[in-house]
C-alpha positions in Angstrom: 49.1 71.9 39.2 46.4 69.6 40.4 46.4 69.0 44.0 43.8 67.8 46.3 43.2 69.7 49.2 42.2 68.3 52.8 40.9 71.0 55.2 43.9 70.8 57.3 45.7 71.8 53.8 43.1 74.6 53.8 43.5 76.0 57.2 47.5 76.1 56.7 47.3 77.7 53.8 45.1 80.2 55.3 47.7 80.4 58.1 50.6 80.9 55.9 48.5 83.6 53.8 47.6 85.5 57.3 51.0 84.8 58.9 52.5 86.5 55.7 49.9 89.5 54.6 48.0 90.0 57.7 45.1 88.9 55.5 42.3 86.9 57.3 40.4 85.0 54.5 37.2 83.8 54.6 36.1 81.5 52.2 38.2 78.6 50.4 37.6 80.5 46.9 39.8 83.1 48.5 42.3 80.6 50.0 42.8 79.1 46.3 43.0 82.2 44.7 46.7 82.4 47.0 47.5 78.9 45.8 47.1 79.7 42.5 49.6 82.6 42.6 52.3 80.7 44.2 55.0 79.6 41.7 55.0 76.3 40.7 58.4 75.4 42.2 56.4 75.7 45.8 53.7 74.0 44.4 55.4 71.3 43.7 57.3 71.2 46.8 54.1 71.4 48.8 52.7 68.7 46.9 55.6 66.2 47.2 56.5 67.3 51.0 53.1 68.6 52.3 51.9 71.8 53.6 53.6 71.8 56.9 56.9 71.2 55.5 58.9 73.9 57.0 61.3 75.0 54.3 58.1 74.8 52.0 56.1 77.2 54.5 59.2 79.4 54.6 59.8 79.8 50.9 56.1 80.6 50.2 55.9 83.3 53.0 59.0 85.0 50.9 57.7 84.6 48.2 53.6 86.2 49.4 55.6 89.0 51.0 57.8 90.2 48.3 55.1 89.5 45.8 51.6 90.1 46.9 52.3 93.0 50.3 
């Protein structure tokens, strides 16, 4: 799924990964690695609602904890 990311989007994604996994990502490439792992339905919701959407962030948080911890 193609999505253009602003700096704010990348910062929010970084914070999501940090909060879910306590991993401090240092580069945009590291952040994007986690984006690519997310299932398409979560990415689709982020694309539709934005990176700050609470229900979508909650879904992504649970998915990360379940699949990447």
